[in-house]
C-alpha positions in Angstrom: 21.2 81.5 98.6 23.3 82.4 96.8 26.6 82.0 99.2 28.9 85.2 98.4 32.5 84.9 99.3 34.2 87.8 101.6 34.8 90.5 99.1 39.0 91.1 100.8 39.6 93.5 99.7 36.8 95.7 100.1 36.3 94.6 103.6 40.3 95.4 104.4 39.6 99.3 103.2 36.3 99.4 104.8 38.4 98.0 108.1 41.4 100.4 108.1 41.3 103.1 105.4 39.1 105.4 108.5 41.2 104.9 111.1 42.9 108.2 112.8 45.6 110.1 111.5 46.1 107.1 108.4 48.3 107.7 105.6 46.6 105.7 102.6 48.6 104.7 100.3 46.4 101.8 99.7 44.2 103.9 97.8 43.8 103.3 93.7 42.4 106.0 92.6 44.2 109.0 91.1 43.5 111.8 93.6 40.4 113.5 93.7 39.0 116.3 92.5 36.2 118.5 93.6 33.8 120.2 91.6 35.5 123.8 91.4 38.7 121.7 91.0 36.9 120.2 87.0 35.8 123.5 85.6 39.4 124.3 85.7 40.2 121.9 83.2 37.9 123.6 80.8 40.3 124.6 78.1 37.5 126.0 75.8 37.6 129.7 75.1 33.9 129.8 74.3 31.6 130.1 77.1 30.0 126.4 78.2 27.7 126.8 80.9 27.3 126.1 84.3 29.1 122.5 85.3 25.5 121.6 86.4 22.7 123.2 84.8 20.4 123.4 88.9 17.7 123.9 86.2 17.0 120.8 85.5 14.2 118.8 87.4 15.6 115.8 89.2 13.4 113.3 87.6 14.8 110.1 86.7 17.8 110.5 84.3 17.8 108.4 80.5 17.8 104.9 81.3 21.4 104.4 79.2 22.9 107.1 80.4 22.3 111.0 78.7 23.2 111.0 75.0 25.7 113.0 75.8 27.7 111.5 78.1 27.5 107.9 76.0 29.0 109.9 73.0 31.7 111.2 75.4 32.8 107.7 76.1 32.6 106.9 72.8 34.8 109.1 71.6 37.4 107.6 74.2 37.6 104.8 72.7 37.5 106.0 68.9 41.0 107.4 69.7 42.3 105.1 69.2 41.9 105.4 65.1 40.0 102.3 64.9 38.7 101.3 61.7 34.7 101.5 62.8 33.7 104.0 65.4 32.4 102.9 68.4 29.3 104.8 68.1 26.3 105.8 70.7 24.7 102.7 71.2 27.4 100.1 71.7 27.7 102.2 75.5 25.4 101.4 78.6 26.3 103.6 81.7 26.3 102.5 85.0 26.7 103.2 89.0 30.4 102.9 89.3 31.9 100.1 87.1 31.6 98.1 90.0 28.3 97.7 89.0 29.2 97.0 84.9 31.1 94.3 86.1 28.4 92.6 87.9 26.1 93.0 85.0 28.3 91.4 82.1 28.9 88.1 84.2 25.0 88.2 85.1 24.0 88.7 81.4 26.2 86.5 80.3 27.5 83.5 82.1 25.6 81.0 84.4 25.6 77.1 85.6 27.4 74.8 82.9 30.3 77.6 81.6 33.6 78.0 82.1 35.3 81.3 82.5 39.2 81.9 82.3 40.0 85.3 84.2 44.1 86.7 84.8 45.1 86.6 88.0 46.1 88.3 90.4 42.7 91.2 89.2 40.4 92.3 91.1 38.6 89.5 92.7 35.2 90.5 91.8 36.6 89.3 87.9 36.5 85.8 89.3 34.1 85.6 92.3 31.2 86.8 90.2 31.3 84.0 88.1 31.7 81.4 90.2 28.8 82.5 92.7 27.0 81.9 88.9 27.8 78.7 88.5 30.4 78.9 86.4 33.6 76.8 86.5 36.8 79.2 86.7 40.5 78.6 85.9 42.6 80.9 87.2 45.6 82.6 84.3 47.9 83.4 86.2 50.6 86.7 85.8 53.7 85.8 87.0 57.0 88.7 87.8 59.4 86.2 85.8 56.7 87.0 83.0 56.4 90.9 84.2 53.0 89.9 84.9 52.1 89.3 81.7 49.8 86.5 80.8 51.1 84.1 78.0 48.9 83.4 75.3 50.6 79.6 74.9 48.7 78.9 78.3 45.6 80.4 77.6 45.5 77.7 74.3 45.8 75.0 76.8 43.4 76.3 79.0 40.4 76.6 76.8 37.6 73.6 76.8 34.8 73.4 75.0 32.3 75.3 77.5 34.4 78.1 77.4 32.2 80.5 77.6 34.8 84.2 78.5 37.9 85.3 79.0 38.6 88.2 81.5 41.4 90.2 81.3 42.2 93.6 83.1 44.1 95.9 81.0 46.3 97.9 82.8 46.0 95.2 85.6 44.6 95.9 89.2 46.9 95.1 91.8 50.2 94.5 89.0 50.3 97.7 87.0 51.2 95.5 83.9 49.8 96.7 80.2 49.0 94.2 77.6 51.0 96.0 74.3 49.0 95.8 71.7 50.7 92.5 69.9 49.7 90.9 72.9 46.0 92.0 73.1 46.1 90.3 69.5 47.1 87.2 70.6 44.4 86.9 72.8 41.3 88.7 70.7 42.9 86.0 68.0 42.8 83.4 69.8 39.1 84.6 71.4 37.9 84.8 67.9 39.1 81.3 67.0 37.0 79.1 69.6 34.2 81.7 69.1 34.3 83.2 73.0 33.2 86.5 74.4 36.5 88.1 75.3 35.4 90.7 78.7 38.1 93.6 79.4 38.2 95.2 82.4 39.6 98.4 81.4 39.0 101.1 84.7 42.5 102.0 85.0 42.5 103.1 80.6 44.0 105.2 79.6 46.5 106.0 82.3 49.4 104.7 80.1 52.3 107.0 82.0 55.2 104.6 82.6 55.4 102.9 78.9 58.7 102.2 77.8 60.1 105.0 75.1 59.0 103.2 71.2 55.9 101.2 73.0 52.7 102.8 72.4 49.2 102.6 74.6 47.4 100.0 73.4 43.9 100.3 72.3 40.3 99.1 73.6 40.2 95.3 73.3 36.8 96.2 71.3 39.0 98.2 68.8 40.9 95.3 67.7 38.0 93.9 65.1 36.8 91.3 67.2 33.1 91.8 67.7 32.3 89.7 70.9 34.9 91.9 72.9 33.1 94.0 76.0 35.0 96.6 77.8 34.4 98.3 81.1 35.2 101.5 82.7 34.6 104.2 85.1 35.3 107.7 86.1 36.8 106.9 89.2 40.5 105.4 88.8 41.9 107.7 85.3 39.7 110.5 85.5 39.7 110.8 89.7 36.0 111.4 90.1 35.5 108.1 92.1 33.2 110.3 94.1 29.9 110.8 91.0 29.5 106.6 90.8 30.0 106.8 87.1 30.9 104.0 84.9 30.0 101.7 81.8 29.9 98.7 79.8 30.5 98.7 75.8 30.9 96.6 73.5 30.4 96.3 69.3 27.9 93.6 70.0 24.5 94.6 70.1 23.4 91.7 71.3 26.1 91.5 74.7 25.0 95.6 75.1 20.9 94.9 75.2 21.8 91.4 77.7 23.8 94.0 79.7 20.8 96.7 79.2 18.1 93.8 80.4 19.7 92.6 83.1 20.2 96.1 84.2 16.9 97.1 84.8 16.1 94.4 88.0 19.8 96.7 88.8 19.5 100.2 88.4 16.9 102.5 86.5 19.3 105.4 85.8 22.3 107.1 87.5 21.8 110.3 89.2 21.3 113.3 86.8 23.7 115.2 88.4 26.4 112.7 88.5 25.6 112.0 84.0 26.2 116.0 84.0 29.4 116.2 85.9 30.5 112.4 84.0 29.9 113.6 80.5 31.7 117.7 81.6 35.0 115.5 82.2 34.9 113.7 79.0 34.1 116.7 77.2 37.2 117.3 74.7 37.1 120.6 75.5 38.3 118.8 79.6 38.9 115.4 78.9 42.8 115.9 77.6 43.5 118.3 80.7 42.6 115.9 83.3 43.7 113.4 81.8 47.2 115.3 81.5 46.7 116.4 85.5 46.3 112.9 86.2 49.1 110.8 84.1 51.7 113.6 85.2 50.5 113.1 88.8 50.9 109.3 88.2 54.4 109.6 86.6 55.5 112.0 89.5 54.9 110.0 92.4 56.1 106.5 90.9 59.7 108.3 90.4 59.5 108.3 94.3 58.3 105.1 95.1 60.9 104.0 92.5 64.0 105.3 94.2 62.5 103.8 98.2 62.2 100.4 96.1 65.9 101.5 95.2 66.9 102.2 98.5 65.9 98.8 99.6 66.9 96.8 97.4 67.5 93.9 100.1 64.6 93.7 101.4 61.8 95.3 98.7 61.5 94.2 95.1 59.2 94.6 92.2 58.3 94.4 88.6 57.5 98.3 88.1 54.4 99.8 86.8 53.8 100.7 83.2 50.3 102.1 83.8 47.7 102.4 86.5 47.7 103.8 89.7 48.5 100.1 91.5 52.1 98.1 92.4 53.2 95.0 93.6 56.1 95.4 96.4 57.6 92.6 98.2 59.5 92.4 101.4 61.9 90.3 102.8 63.4 89.9 106.3 66.4 90.0 107.7 66.6 85.9 107.0 65.8 86.5 103.3 62.1 85.0 103.8 58.9 86.8 102.4 57.3 88.3 105.6 54.0 87.5 105.9 52.4 90.4 104.6 49.0 90.5 106.6 51.2 90.8 109.9 53.4 92.9 108.1 50.3 95.4 106.8 48.6 95.5 110.3 52.8 96.1 111.7 53.5 98.7 109.9 49.5 100.7 110.4 49.5 100.4 113.7 53.2 102.1 114.0 53.2 104.3 111.3 50.1 105.4 110.7 50.8 103.5 107.1 47.9 102.1 105.2 48.7 98.9 102.8 46.9 95.7 101.5 48.6 92.5 102.2 48.8 90.6 98.6 47.9 86.9 100.1 45.0 87.7 101.7 42.9 90.4 98.9 44.4 89.0 96.3 45.7 85.8 96.5 41.5 84.0 96.3 42.8 81.5 99.4 44.3 79.0 96.6 48.2 80.1 96.4 51.1 81.0 98.1 52.4 83.1 95.3 51.4 85.9 96.9 53.4 85.8 100.0 55.2 88.9 101.4 53.6 91.3 98.9 51.9 94.8 99.4 50.3 96.4 96.9 50.4 99.9 97.0 48.3 103.1 95.9 50.5 106.0 94.1 48.5 108.4 92.3 47.5 109.7 95.4 48.2 113.5 96.7 52.0 113.3 97.0 52.5 114.9 99.9 51.2 112.0 101.8 52.5 109.9 99.7 56.1 111.6 100.5 55.4 111.1 104.4 53.8 107.7 104.0 57.0 106.3 102.4 59.3 108.2 105.1 57.7 106.7 107.7 57.0 103.4 105.8 61.5 104.1 105.2 61.8 104.5 109.0 60.0 101.2 109.8 61.8 98.8 107.2 65.0 100.1 108.5 64.1 99.3 112.3 62.9 96.0 111.5 64.0 94.7 108.6 67.3 95.7 107.6 
């Protein structure tokens, strides 16, 4: 039997997100939309037919995902203006990005391999390769370096058996963005050592707060190195977590076929209904408006959070996120010491119904104190919920920390 460590952030969410009256600002998706709301983003002047074809017989769907959905997913990568467009054959549809990530590791990593993974990040990205028998080295991100990976450190971490480098861009939980220049350096190192680069891009393309002179970085698979694999999802940037659609994308045919072979043991196909909704959402008529809504929501809500941090600068600090939907805030008490973030989150929830995520427990991997006092906040939910939650958090902080 494989010993699987507790998936701390998922267990925390499961335990507390249904608290009566909860103000959940730990959620990581852009505020979810309904089917009816989705249809309103269609900018086509032509009758595009029903969003869901109710006459379709509900047999198994296309094994790798419908051709239309895979073309639409490929189109999101081809907006990077790569000299070599990603073909639909380079995409495999999965049941969410969590399944996509698992399949990448399951098909590419095993005993005797060495994996380098950015840290902190989503726990799955380092726990799954460990459970598969690989050695995992954590490539640590620090606030002093704007929560960005250090490419010089990466060179020194590589071993003769290093099989894979794992990045998360934009990053969860920090909201940091690896720009094109740094991404290019990482790709060059992977190419130099013939190592697979795996980029979890589930928050792409939600780049809402980059510096004025910065352009959104391309996907890692658009950087000219074939041995790159990317995963994505309809959940975060596209506000459709309820349809459970994700994908694996790569220009390397061997990687894609390996994922497909592993997928046969876990998934026959995704739901035909989910496939139809996803391909509609990612169509050229709908995708721009939907993304604009979600970018605008994240940008507006981040201004509210920025004001909160500024108003509580004596006890609260952060590295302001540039993309995605999450960030880390560090809280300190009257004595200047970092709070016990797990106890803090429980106390805040108990007294104010505001739900936060303790970073040391849910992202610390039990091996570091670097995240002591940090909490993760998801700020791309409904603006009214965020406003009410920040008002109550303000009252709690004033009473207990200031």
